[in-house]
DSSP file (Angstrom, degrees, kcal/mol; ACC not computed):
  #  RESIDUE AA STRUCTURE BP1 BP2  ACC     N-H-->O    O-->H-N    N-H-->O    O-->H-N    TCO  KAPPA ALPHA  PHI   PSI    X-CA   Y-CA   Z-CA
    1    1 A M              0   0    0      0, 0.0    68,-3.2     0, 0.0     2,-0.3   0.000 360.0 360.0 360.0 140.1   -6.2 -100.0  -82.7
    2    2 A K  E     -AB  47  68A   0     45,-0.7    45,-1.7    66,-0.2     2,-0.4  -0.732 360.0-163.7 -98.5 146.2   -5.6 -103.3  -81.0
    3    3 A S  E     -AB  46  67A   0     64,-3.2    64,-2.7    -2,-0.3     2,-0.3  -0.926   1.3-161.8-122.3 149.7   -5.4 -106.6  -82.7
    4    4 A I  E     -AB  45  66A   0     41,-2.6    41,-3.1    -2,-0.4     2,-0.4  -0.951   5.9-151.5-126.2 152.9   -5.6 -110.1  -81.3
    5    5 A T  E     -AB  44  65A   0     60,-3.0    60,-2.3    -2,-0.3     2,-0.5  -0.992   4.6-157.2-125.4 129.7   -4.5 -113.4  -82.8
    6    6 A V  E     -AB  43  64A   0     37,-2.9    37,-2.7    -2,-0.4     2,-0.5  -0.913   5.2-165.6-105.1 128.6   -6.1 -116.7  -82.0
    7    7 A L  E     +AB  42  63A   0     56,-2.0    56,-0.7    -2,-0.5     2,-0.3  -0.971  25.9 146.8-115.1 120.9   -4.0 -119.8  -82.5
    8    8 A A  E     -A   41   0A   0     33,-2.0    33,-3.5    -2,-0.5     2,-0.2  -0.968  55.4 -85.0-148.8 159.7   -6.0 -123.1  -82.6
    9    9 A D  E     -A   40   0A   0     -2,-0.3    31,-0.3    31,-0.2     2,-0.1  -0.522  57.8-110.4 -63.3 132.8   -6.1 -126.5  -84.2
   10   10 A D        +     0   0    0     29,-2.6     2,-0.3    -2,-0.2    -1,-0.1  -0.449  53.8 150.6 -70.0 138.8   -7.9 -126.1  -87.5
   11   11 A R    >   -     0   0    0     -2,-0.1     3,-1.7    -3,-0.0     4,-0.3  -0.980  52.5 -81.3-160.6 158.8  -11.3 -127.7  -87.6
   12   12 A V  T 3  S+     0   0    0     -2,-0.3     0, 0.0     1,-0.2     0, 0.0  -0.461 115.9  19.6 -63.0 131.6  -14.7 -127.3  -89.4
   13   13 A G  T 3> S+     0   0    0     -2,-0.2     4,-2.5     3,-0.0    -1,-0.2   0.417  83.8 122.7  89.9  -1.3  -16.7 -124.6  -87.6
   14   14 A L  H <> S+     0   0    0     -3,-1.7     4,-2.3     1,-0.2     5,-0.2   0.948  79.1  42.3 -59.2 -51.4  -13.8 -122.9  -85.8
   15   15 A L  H  > S+     0   0    0     -4,-0.3     4,-2.8     1,-0.2     5,-0.2   0.857 112.3  55.7 -65.8 -34.3  -14.4 -119.5  -87.3
   16   16 A A  H  > S+     0   0    0      2,-0.2     4,-2.0     1,-0.2    -1,-0.2   0.917 109.1  47.4 -61.7 -42.8  -18.2 -119.9  -86.7
   17   17 A D  H  X S+     0   0    0     -4,-2.5     4,-2.3     2,-0.2    -2,-0.2   0.927 114.2  45.8 -64.4 -45.4  -17.5 -120.6  -83.0
   18   18 A I  H  X S+     0   0    0     -4,-2.3     4,-2.2     1,-0.2     5,-0.2   0.930 114.4  46.8 -65.4 -46.0  -15.2 -117.6  -82.6
   19   19 A S  H  X S+     0   0    0     -4,-2.8     4,-2.4     1,-0.2    -1,-0.2   0.850 111.1  53.3 -67.9 -32.1  -17.5 -115.2  -84.5
   20   20 A Y  H  X S+     0   0    0     -4,-2.0     4,-2.9    -5,-0.2     5,-0.2   0.942 109.2  48.4 -63.9 -47.5  -20.5 -116.5  -82.4
   21   21 A L  H  X S+     0   0    0     -4,-2.3     4,-1.6     1,-0.2    -2,-0.2   0.911 114.3  45.8 -60.1 -43.1  -18.7 -115.8  -79.1
   22   22 A L  H  <>S+     0   0    0     -4,-2.2     5,-2.9     2,-0.2    -1,-0.2   0.911 113.9  48.5 -67.6 -42.2  -17.7 -112.3  -80.2
   23   23 A G  H ><5S+     0   0    0     -4,-2.4     3,-1.7     1,-0.2    -2,-0.2   0.913 109.1  52.6 -62.9 -43.2  -21.2 -111.5  -81.6
   24   24 A K  H 3<5S+     0   0    0     -4,-2.9    -1,-0.2     1,-0.3    -2,-0.2   0.852 110.2  49.0 -60.8 -34.9  -22.9 -112.8  -78.4
   25   25 A A  T 3<5S-     0   0    0     -4,-1.6    -1,-0.3    -5,-0.2    -2,-0.2   0.371 117.2-117.7 -85.4   4.6  -20.5 -110.5  -76.4
   26   26 A K  T < 5 +     0   0    0     -3,-1.7     2,-0.6     1,-0.2    -3,-0.2   0.863  63.6 148.7  60.3  39.7  -21.5 -107.6  -78.8
   27   27 A I      < -     0   0    0     -5,-2.9     2,-0.4    -6,-0.1    -1,-0.2  -0.928  38.2-144.4-106.4 119.9  -17.9 -107.2  -80.0
   28   28 A N        -     0   0    0     -2,-0.6    20,-0.7    -3,-0.1     2,-0.6  -0.666   8.8-132.6 -88.0 135.6  -17.7 -106.0  -83.6
   29   29 A I  E     -C   47   0A   0     -2,-0.4    18,-0.2     1,-0.2     3,-0.1  -0.775  18.5-174.2 -86.7 120.9  -15.0 -107.3  -85.9
   30   30 A E  E    S-     0   0A   0     16,-2.7     2,-0.3    -2,-0.6    17,-0.2   0.863  71.3 -10.0 -82.3 -40.1  -13.3 -104.4  -87.7
   31   31 A S  E     -C   46   0A   0     15,-1.4    15,-2.5     2,-0.0    -1,-0.3  -0.984  63.8-163.0-156.0 158.1  -11.1 -106.7  -89.9
   32   32 A I  E     -C   45   0A   0     -2,-0.3     2,-0.4    13,-0.2    13,-0.2  -0.997   7.8-174.3-146.5 145.6  -10.1 -110.3  -90.0
   33   33 A S  E     -C   44   0A   0     11,-2.1    11,-3.0    -2,-0.3     2,-0.4  -0.987  10.5-169.5-139.4 130.8   -7.4 -112.5  -91.6
   34   34 A V  E     +C   43   0A   0     -2,-0.4     2,-0.3     9,-0.2     9,-0.2  -0.984   9.7 168.6-126.8 130.1   -7.4 -116.3  -91.4
   35   35 A D  E     -C   42   0A   0      7,-1.9     7,-3.3    -2,-0.4     2,-0.5  -0.977  21.7-148.6-133.9 149.7   -4.6 -118.6  -92.4
   36   36 A V  E     +C   41   0A   0     -2,-0.3     2,-0.4     5,-0.2     5,-0.2  -0.986  19.9 174.9-119.7 123.5   -4.1 -122.3  -91.8
   37   37 A V  E >  S-C   40   0A   0      3,-2.8     3,-1.7    -2,-0.5   -27,-0.1  -0.991  70.6 -16.6-130.8 122.2   -0.5 -123.5  -91.5
   38   38 A A  T 3  S-     0   0    0     -2,-0.4    -1,-0.1     1,-0.3     3,-0.1   0.896 128.4 -51.9  50.0  47.8    0.4 -127.1  -90.6
   39   39 A K  T 3  S+     0   0    0      1,-0.2   -29,-2.6   -30,-0.1     2,-0.5   0.615 115.7 117.4  65.9  15.4   -3.2 -127.8  -89.4
   40   40 A K  E <   -AC   9  37A   0     -3,-1.7    -3,-2.8   -31,-0.3     2,-0.5  -0.949  59.4-139.3-111.5 132.4   -3.1 -124.7  -87.1
   41   41 A A  E     -AC   8  36A   0    -33,-3.5   -33,-2.0    -2,-0.5     2,-0.6  -0.779  11.6-164.8 -89.5 131.9   -5.5 -121.8  -87.7
   42   42 A V  E     -AC   7  35A   0     -7,-3.3    -7,-1.9    -2,-0.5     2,-0.6  -0.951  10.9-175.8-117.0 106.9   -4.0 -118.4  -87.2
   43   43 A I  E     -AC   6  34A   0    -37,-2.7   -37,-2.9    -2,-0.6     2,-0.5  -0.914   6.1-166.5-113.3 113.1   -6.9 -115.9  -86.9
   44   44 A S  E     -AC   5  33A   0    -11,-3.0   -11,-2.1    -2,-0.6     2,-0.4  -0.872  10.1-176.1-102.3 126.9   -6.0 -112.2  -86.7
   45   45 A L  E     -AC   4  32A   0    -41,-3.1   -41,-2.6    -2,-0.5     2,-0.5  -0.969  18.3-156.0-125.7 135.5   -8.7 -109.9  -85.6
   46   46 A T  E     +AC   3  31A   0    -15,-2.5   -16,-2.7    -2,-0.4   -15,-1.4  -0.959  29.0 167.3-107.9 126.8   -8.8 -106.1  -85.3
   47   47 A L  E >   -AC   2  29A   0    -45,-1.7   -45,-0.7    -2,-0.5     3,-0.6  -0.956  45.9-132.4-140.0 151.9  -11.4 -105.0  -82.9
   48   48 A K  T 3  S+     0   0    0    -20,-0.7     2,-0.3    -2,-0.3     3,-0.2   0.833 112.2  38.0 -72.5 -31.5  -12.4 -101.8  -81.1
   49   49 A D  T 3> S+     0   0    0    -21,-0.3     4,-2.1     1,-0.2    -1,-0.3  -0.547  70.2 152.4-118.3  65.4  -12.7 -103.8  -77.8
   50   50 A A  H <>  +     0   0    0     -3,-0.6     4,-2.5    -2,-0.3     5,-0.2   0.824  69.9  58.8 -65.5 -32.8   -9.8 -106.2  -78.1
   51   51 A D  H  > S+     0   0    0      2,-0.2     4,-1.8     1,-0.2    -1,-0.2   0.931 109.3  43.5 -63.5 -44.7   -9.3 -106.5  -74.3
   52   52 A K  H  > S+     0   0    0      2,-0.2     4,-2.7     1,-0.2    -2,-0.2   0.907 113.1  52.6 -65.7 -41.8  -12.9 -107.7  -73.9
   53   53 A A  H  X S+     0   0    0     -4,-2.1     4,-2.7     1,-0.2     5,-0.3   0.900 106.8  53.1 -60.8 -41.1  -12.6 -110.0  -76.9
   54   54 A K  H  X S+     0   0    0     -4,-2.5     4,-2.6     2,-0.2     5,-0.2   0.924 111.1  46.0 -60.5 -44.9   -9.4 -111.5  -75.5
   55   55 A V  H  X S+     0   0    0     -4,-1.8     4,-2.6     2,-0.2    -2,-0.2   0.934 113.0  49.9 -63.3 -47.0  -11.2 -112.3  -72.2
   56   56 A V  H  X S+     0   0    0     -4,-2.7     4,-0.9     1,-0.2    -2,-0.2   0.925 115.6  42.2 -58.7 -47.2  -14.2 -113.8  -73.9
   57   57 A L  H  <>S+     0   0    0     -4,-2.7     5,-2.4     2,-0.2     3,-0.3   0.886 113.9  50.6 -72.2 -38.7  -12.1 -116.0  -76.2
   58   58 A E  H ><5S+     0   0    0     -4,-2.6     3,-1.9    -5,-0.3    -1,-0.2   0.903 106.9  55.2 -64.3 -39.7   -9.7 -117.1  -73.4
   59   59 A N  H 3<5S+     0   0    0     -4,-2.6    -1,-0.2     1,-0.3    -2,-0.2   0.767 105.0  54.4 -63.3 -24.1  -12.7 -118.0  -71.2
   60   60 A A  T 3<5S-     0   0    0     -4,-0.9    -1,-0.3    -3,-0.3    -2,-0.2   0.392 128.5 -99.6 -89.1   2.5  -13.9 -120.2  -74.0
   61   61 A G  T < 5S+     0   0    0     -3,-1.9     2,-0.2     1,-0.3    -3,-0.2   0.537  75.4 140.1  96.3   7.5  -10.5 -122.0  -74.0
   62   62 A F      < -     0   0    0     -5,-2.4     2,-0.6    -6,-0.1    -1,-0.3  -0.583  54.3-123.8 -85.9 147.6   -8.8 -120.3  -77.0
   63   63 A K  E     +B    7   0A   0    -56,-0.7   -56,-2.0    -2,-0.2     2,-0.4  -0.817  40.6 179.8 -88.2 119.6   -5.1 -119.3  -76.9
   64   64 A V  E     -B    6   0A   0     -2,-0.6     2,-0.3   -58,-0.2   -58,-0.2  -0.967  17.5-175.2-129.4 136.5   -5.1 -115.6  -77.6
   65   65 A S  E     -B    5   0A   0    -60,-2.3   -60,-3.0    -2,-0.4     2,-0.3  -0.931  13.8-152.3-123.2 155.1   -2.3 -113.0  -78.0
   66   66 A E  E     +B    4   0A   0     -2,-0.3     2,-0.3   -62,-0.2   -62,-0.2  -0.898  15.7 169.8-127.8 157.2   -2.7 -109.3  -78.4
   67   67 A S  E     -B    3   0A   0    -64,-2.7   -64,-3.2    -2,-0.3     2,-0.5  -0.980  35.3-104.6-155.9 161.0   -0.7 -106.5  -80.0
   68   68 A N  E     -B    2   0A   0     -2,-0.3    46,-0.3   -66,-0.2     2,-0.3  -0.778  32.6-145.5 -92.7 133.9   -1.1 -102.9  -80.9
   69   69 A S        -     0   0    0    -68,-3.2     2,-0.6    -2,-0.5    44,-0.2  -0.713   6.3-138.2 -95.3 147.3   -1.6 -102.1  -84.6
   70   70 A I  E     -D  112   0B   0     42,-3.2    42,-2.5    -2,-0.3     2,-0.6  -0.938  22.0-153.2-100.0 123.6   -0.3  -99.0  -86.3
   71   71 A V  E     -D  111   0B   0     -2,-0.6    58,-2.6    40,-0.2    59,-0.6  -0.882  16.0-177.5-106.5 122.5   -3.0  -97.8  -88.6
   72   72 A V  E     -DE 110 128B   0     38,-2.8    38,-2.7    -2,-0.6     2,-0.5  -0.857  20.9-140.0-120.1 153.2   -1.9  -95.8  -91.6
   73   73 A K  E     -D  109   0B   0     54,-3.2     2,-0.3    -2,-0.3    36,-0.2  -0.958  25.4-178.7-113.7 123.0   -3.7  -94.0  -94.4
   74   74 A L  E     -D  108   0B   0     34,-2.9    34,-2.8    -2,-0.5     2,-0.3  -0.865  36.1-103.0-119.1 152.0   -2.2  -94.3  -97.9
   75   75 A V  E     -D  107   0B   0     -2,-0.3     2,-1.9    32,-0.2    32,-0.3  -0.579  43.4-116.5 -66.4 135.7   -3.3  -92.9 -101.3
   76   76 A D  S    S+     0   0    0     30,-2.5    -1,-0.1    -2,-0.3    31,-0.1  -0.543  75.5 106.9 -81.7  81.1   -4.9  -95.8 -103.1
   77   77 A K  S >  S-     0   0    0     -2,-1.9     3,-1.5    31,-0.0     4,-0.3  -0.982  78.1 -76.5-151.5 157.4   -2.4  -96.1 -106.0
   78   78 A P  T 3  S+     0   0    0      0, 0.0    -3,-0.0     0, 0.0    -2,-0.0  -0.256 111.3  25.9 -57.3 138.1    0.3  -98.6 -107.0
   79   79 A G  T 3> S+     0   0    0      4,-0.0     4,-1.9     3,-0.0     0, 0.0   0.222  85.3 106.1  98.1 -13.8    3.6  -98.2 -105.1
   80   80 A E  H <> S+     0   0    0     -3,-1.5     4,-1.9     2,-0.2     5,-0.2   0.903  81.8  48.9 -68.3 -40.6    2.3  -96.8 -101.8
   81   81 A L  H  > S+     0   0    0     -4,-0.3     4,-2.5     1,-0.2     5,-0.2   0.922 111.0  51.7 -62.7 -42.5    2.7 -100.0  -99.9
   82   82 A S  H  > S+     0   0    0      1,-0.2     4,-2.1     2,-0.2    -1,-0.2   0.887 106.5  55.8 -59.1 -39.7    6.3 -100.3 -101.3
   83   83 A R  H  X S+     0   0    0     -4,-1.9     4,-1.5     1,-0.2    -1,-0.2   0.931 112.8  38.3 -62.1 -47.7    7.0  -96.8 -100.1
   84   84 A I  H  X S+     0   0    0     -4,-1.9     4,-2.2     2,-0.2    -1,-0.2   0.858 114.8  53.1 -77.2 -32.1    6.0  -97.3  -96.5
   85   85 A T  H  X S+     0   0    0     -4,-2.5     4,-2.5    -5,-0.2    -1,-0.2   0.861 108.5  51.7 -68.9 -32.2    7.5 -100.8  -96.3
   86   86 A A  H  X S+     0   0    0     -4,-2.1     4,-2.7    -5,-0.2    -1,-0.2   0.893 107.3  52.8 -67.2 -39.4   10.8  -99.4  -97.6
   87   87 A I  H  X S+     0   0    0     -4,-1.5     4,-1.2     2,-0.2    -2,-0.2   0.939 112.2  45.3 -59.8 -46.8   10.8  -96.7  -94.9
   88   88 A L  H  <>S+     0   0    0     -4,-2.2     5,-2.7     1,-0.2     3,-0.5   0.928 113.2  49.7 -62.9 -45.3   10.3  -99.4  -92.2
   89   89 A A  H ><5S+     0   0    0     -4,-2.5     3,-1.9     1,-0.2    -2,-0.2   0.907 106.5  55.1 -61.6 -42.8   13.0 -101.6  -93.7
   90   90 A E  H 3<5S+     0   0    0     -4,-2.7    -1,-0.2     1,-0.3    -2,-0.2   0.798 109.6  48.2 -60.7 -28.7   15.5  -98.7  -93.9
   91   91 A D  T 3<5S-     0   0    0     -4,-1.2    -1,-0.3    -3,-0.5    -2,-0.2   0.269 119.3-110.2 -96.3  10.9   15.0  -98.1  -90.2
   92   92 A G  T < 5 +     0   0    0     -3,-1.9     2,-0.5     1,-0.2    -3,-0.2   0.783  67.5 147.8  70.3  28.0   15.4 -101.8  -89.3
   93   93 A I      < -     0   0    0     -5,-2.7     2,-0.4    -6,-0.1    -1,-0.2  -0.862  37.8-145.6-101.7 123.9   11.8 -102.3  -88.4
   94   94 A N        -     0   0    0     -2,-0.5    21,-1.9    -5,-0.0     2,-0.6  -0.737   8.5-136.0 -91.7 132.0   10.4 -105.8  -89.1
   95   95 A I  E     +F  114   0B   0     -2,-0.4    19,-0.3    19,-0.2     3,-0.1  -0.767  23.2 177.0 -85.7 123.2    6.7 -106.1  -90.2
   96   96 A E  E     +     0   0B   0     17,-3.1     2,-0.3    -2,-0.6    18,-0.2   0.714  68.9   1.2 -97.4 -26.4    5.1 -109.0  -88.3
   97   97 A N  E     +F  113   0B   0     16,-1.7    16,-3.0     2,-0.0    -1,-0.4  -0.962  61.4 175.3-160.3 142.6    1.6 -108.6  -89.7
   98   98 A A  E     +F  112   0B   0     -2,-0.3     2,-0.3    14,-0.2    14,-0.2  -0.975   7.2 162.0-150.4 137.8   -0.1 -106.3  -92.2
   99   99 A H  E     -F  111   0B   0     12,-2.2    12,-2.8    -2,-0.3     2,-0.4  -0.987  39.8-107.9-155.2 151.7   -3.6 -106.2  -93.6
  100  100 A I  E     -F  110   0B   0     -2,-0.3    10,-0.2    10,-0.2     3,-0.1  -0.641  24.3-174.2 -78.5 126.8   -5.9 -103.8  -95.4
  101  101 A V  E     -     0   0B   0      8,-2.9     2,-0.3    -2,-0.4    -1,-0.2   0.862  66.9 -18.3 -86.5 -43.9   -8.7 -102.6  -93.2
  102  102 A S  E     -F  109   0B   0      7,-1.3     7,-2.9   -71,-0.0    -1,-0.4  -0.993  49.3-160.9-160.0 160.1  -10.5 -100.7  -95.9
  103  103 A R  E     +F  108   0B   0     -2,-0.3     5,-0.2     5,-0.2    -3,-0.0  -0.991   7.3 178.2-141.5 140.9  -10.3  -99.1  -99.4
  104  104 A D        -     0   0    0      3,-2.0     4,-0.1    -2,-0.3    -1,-0.0   0.250  59.3 -98.0-126.1  12.5  -12.5  -96.5 -100.9
  105  105 A G  S    S+     0   0    0      2,-0.4     3,-0.1     1,-0.1    -2,-0.0   0.039 121.2  51.1  93.0 -27.1  -10.9  -95.9 -104.3
  106  106 A S  S    S+     0   0    0      1,-0.3   -30,-2.5   -31,-0.1     2,-0.3   0.744 116.6  21.4-105.8 -39.1   -9.1  -92.8 -103.0
  107  107 A N  E     -D   75   0B   0    -32,-0.3    -3,-2.0   -31,-0.1    -2,-0.4  -0.925  58.8-148.8-133.7 155.0   -7.4  -94.1  -99.8
  108  108 A T  E     -DF  74 103B   0    -34,-2.8   -34,-2.9    -2,-0.3     2,-0.6  -0.990  11.0-149.9-121.6 132.1   -6.4  -97.4  -98.3
  109  109 A I  E     -DF  73 102B   0     -7,-2.9    -8,-2.9    -2,-0.4    -7,-1.3  -0.917  20.6-171.0-102.3 123.0   -6.4  -97.9  -94.5
  110  110 A L  E     -DF  72 100B   0    -38,-2.7   -38,-2.8    -2,-0.6     2,-0.5  -0.944  15.0-152.0-121.2 133.1   -3.7 -100.4  -93.5
  111  111 A S  E     -DF  71  99B   0    -12,-2.8   -12,-2.2    -2,-0.4     2,-0.4  -0.906  19.9-175.4-103.9 129.8   -3.1 -102.0  -90.2
  112  112 A I  E     -DF  70  98B   0    -42,-2.5   -42,-3.2    -2,-0.5     2,-0.5  -0.981  16.9-161.8-129.8 136.1    0.5 -103.0  -89.4
  113  113 A I  E     + F   0  97B   0    -16,-3.0   -17,-3.1    -2,-0.4   -16,-1.7  -0.981  23.2 177.7-113.9 128.6    2.1 -104.8  -86.5
  114  114 A V  E     - F   0  95B   0     -2,-0.5   -19,-0.2   -46,-0.3   -46,-0.1  -0.802  40.8-119.7-128.7 166.6    5.8 -104.4  -86.2
  115  115 A D  S    S+     0   0    0    -21,-1.9   -20,-0.1    -2,-0.3    -1,-0.1   0.687 111.2  38.8 -80.8 -17.9    8.6 -105.4  -83.8
  116  116 A K     >  +     0   0    0    -22,-0.3     4,-2.4     1,-0.1    -1,-0.3  -0.648  68.6 168.7-130.1  75.1    9.6 -101.8  -82.9
  117  117 A P  H  > S+     0   0    0      0, 0.0     4,-2.5     0, 0.0     5,-0.2   0.858  74.2  52.7 -62.4 -38.7    6.3  -99.9  -82.6
  118  118 A K  H  > S+     0   0    0      1,-0.2     4,-1.4     2,-0.2    -2,-0.1   0.931 113.3  44.1 -63.1 -44.0    7.6  -96.7  -81.0
  119  119 A K  H  > S+     0   0    0      1,-0.2     4,-2.3     2,-0.2    -1,-0.2   0.900 112.5  53.0 -66.2 -40.6   10.2  -96.3  -83.8
  120  120 A A  H  X S+     0   0    0     -4,-2.4     4,-2.1     1,-0.2    -2,-0.2   0.892 104.4  55.6 -63.0 -40.0    7.7  -97.1  -86.5
  121  121 A L  H  < S+     0   0    0     -4,-2.5    -1,-0.2     1,-0.2    -2,-0.2   0.885 109.6  47.7 -59.8 -37.8    5.3  -94.5  -85.2
  122  122 A K  H >< S+     0   0    0     -4,-1.4     3,-1.0     1,-0.2    -2,-0.2   0.938 115.0  42.5 -69.1 -46.7    8.0  -91.9  -85.5
  123  123 A V  H 3< S+     0   0    0     -4,-2.3     3,-0.2     1,-0.2    -2,-0.2   0.731 119.3  44.1 -76.6 -19.5    9.1  -92.8  -89.1
  124  124 A L  T >X S+     0   0    0     -4,-2.1     3,-2.3    -5,-0.2     4,-0.9   0.206  76.3 121.2-104.4  15.4    5.5  -93.3  -90.3
  125  125 A D  G X4 S+     0   0    0     -3,-1.0     3,-0.9     1,-0.3    -1,-0.2   0.839  70.1  55.1 -49.3 -43.8    4.2  -90.1  -88.7
  126  126 A E  G 34 S+     0   0    0      1,-0.2    -1,-0.3    -3,-0.2    -2,-0.1   0.692 111.9  45.4 -67.3 -16.4    3.0  -88.5  -91.9
  127  127 A F  G <4 S+     0   0    0     -3,-2.3   -54,-3.2   -55,-0.1    -1,-0.2   0.529  80.7 124.6-101.9  -8.9    0.9  -91.6  -92.7
  128  128 A L  B <<  -E   72   0B   0     -3,-0.9   -56,-0.3    -4,-0.9     3,-0.2  -0.281  47.3-157.8 -61.6 131.1   -0.8  -92.1  -89.3
  129  129 A L  S    S+     0   0    0    -58,-2.6     2,-0.6     1,-0.3    -1,-0.2   0.904  88.5  30.9 -71.1 -42.5   -4.5  -92.2  -89.5
  130  130 A N    >   -     0   0    0    -59,-0.6     3,-2.2     1,-0.1    -1,-0.3  -0.939  68.5-160.5-122.7 107.3   -4.9  -91.4  -85.8
  131  131 A K  G >  S+     0   0    0     -2,-0.6     3,-1.2     1,-0.3    -1,-0.1   0.664  86.3  76.6 -61.9 -15.0   -2.1  -89.1  -84.5
  132  132 A E  G 3  S+     0   0    0      1,-0.2    -1,-0.3     2,-0.1    -3,-0.0   0.536  70.2  85.4 -73.9  -5.0   -3.1  -90.3  -80.9
  133  133 A Q  G <         0   0    0     -3,-2.2    -1,-0.2     1,-0.3    -2,-0.2   0.800 360.0 360.0 -62.7 -27.0   -1.3  -93.6  -81.6
  134  134 A N    <         0   0    0     -3,-1.2    -1,-0.3    -4,-0.2    -2,-0.1   0.509 360.0 360.0 -62.6 360.0    1.9  -91.9  -80.5
């Protein structure tokens, strides 16, 4: 799954503008995370058509970067996040972004962006939601 990050000056209506542009282009948002740091908005979006979203947002003047997410499926119980983050840490893989895509009471779907994606795919193989990520 691809993720994009929009970095913009924070302002009232920013998320409304971005979501309007994506909706108008018929691009569905799978997950979203928004943070404001030092008056800058950092908006992370996971989308099925991230390439199109990047073009749409860049054409509207937004600064956009993209990355590939590793999507893992975990049992929804305490300690599972610790288990996979420890695996990554032991292999010297830094987590740059992580967010929960969904939870259903039995399983949690987690999207992770790391600095060494190929290595992460190998060490997290048993947790991969989509084996085609390899």
